[in-house]
C-alpha positions, 0 to 999 in steps of 0.5 A, spaced: 655 223 812 662 226 811 665 233 811 671 236 807 676 234 812 681 228 812 680 222 817 685 218 819 685 212 824 690 208 828 689 201 830 692 194 832 693 190 838 695 193 845 702 195 845 703 196 838 705 203 839 698 206 836 698 212 841 706 214 840 705 214 832 698 218 833 702 223 837 708 223 832 703 224 826 700 230 829 706 233 830 709 232 823 702 234 820 702 241 824 709 242 823 707 242 815 701 247 816 695 243 817 690 244 822 690 237 826 685 234 831 688 228 835 683 224 839 682 217 842 677 212 843 675 210 848 674 217 850 675 221 856 668 222 857 663 219 862 662 213 857 669 212 856 670 212 863 666 207 864 669 203 859 676 204 862 674 202 869 670 195 866 677 194 862 681 195 868 676 190 872 674 195 877 666 193 875 664 187 872 659 186 866 658 182 860 662 183 853 655 185 849 654 191 855 661 193 854 661 193 846 654 197 847 658 202 851 663 203 846 658 204 840 655 209 845 661 213 846 663 213 839 656 215 837 657 221 842 665 222 839 663 222 832 657 227 832 660 232 837 667 232 835 669 228 829 664 230 824 664 238 826 672 238 826 671 234 819 666 240 817 671 245 819 676 242 814 681 239 819 685 233 819 682 228 825 687 223 827 683 218 832 687 213 836 682 207 836 676 207 832 671 202 829 676 196 827 678 196 835 670 194 836 670 189 831 677 186 832 677 185 840 669 184 840 668 179 835 673 174 840 667 173 844 661 176 840 658 175 834 661 179 828 655 181 824 652 184 831 658 188 832 658 190 825 651 192 825 651 197 831 658 200 828 656 201 821 653 207 821 659 211 823 663 214 818 669 210 815 676 213 815 680 216 809 685 211 811 686 206 817 693 204 819 694 198 822 700 197 826 701 189 826 706 186 832 706 179 835 703 179 841 709 176 845 713 183 843 707 187 845 706 184 852 713 185 853 712 192 851 706 193 856 710 189 862 715 195 861 710 201 861 704 199 865 703 196 872 697 192 870 694 189 864 687 190 862 682 185 860 685 183 853 692 183 855 694 176 854 698 172 849 692 167 847 687 173 846 692 178 843 693 172 838 686 172 836 685 179 836 691 180 831 688 175 826 682 179 826 685 185 824 689 182 819 682 179 816 679 186 817 684 190 813 682 187 807 675 189 808 674 195 811 675 202 808 682 204 806 686 200 811 694 199 810 698 194 815 705 197 817 710 192 821 710 195 828 716 191 830 721 196 827 724 202 830 719 208 832 722 212 827 722 207 821 714 206 823 713 213 823 716 214 816 712 209 813 706 212 816 707 218 813 708 215 806 702 212 806 698 218 809 701 223 804 699 218 799 692 218 801 692 226 802 695 228 795 690 223 792 684 226 795 
């Protein structure tokens, strides 16, 4: 079920600039009078906290359990935050969503199983995939963080990137943007795609 608002998701490998571009888009839309909600997954709630701690290696579990936690966190997020905002006619910008589970999760798990536990969630009006080589992504991460999370190594990020590029043609209204460009250039391209879809909706 969908409301009257507009749903935008940002996706891509770690280091591609998702959070930066989500914040810039929120600011851009607010300045033009739109009522915007910026959110993210995993969330800052209890389930999201468990996921983040597992990704940092603070407690150990298996990949299937992590993906079930992601789905539970997403279910609460959608029902209590995303759908109510859409029903109120707001624009929702989500920093990571279903494609993250499919692209990252299918490195270790069966894609069909991941699809089944995520197919109940609403599909965004536009999914923006920021594409970047793992080498550049890891160099960015190294400059900005003290520790790496589970997926932040070149081999796994290569697999995840390939998954994203494959999923782009299968999931909703997905567009791929070259994230190796400057922040301003990427933002301009994001705005162009978002405005095109908003005007056509």
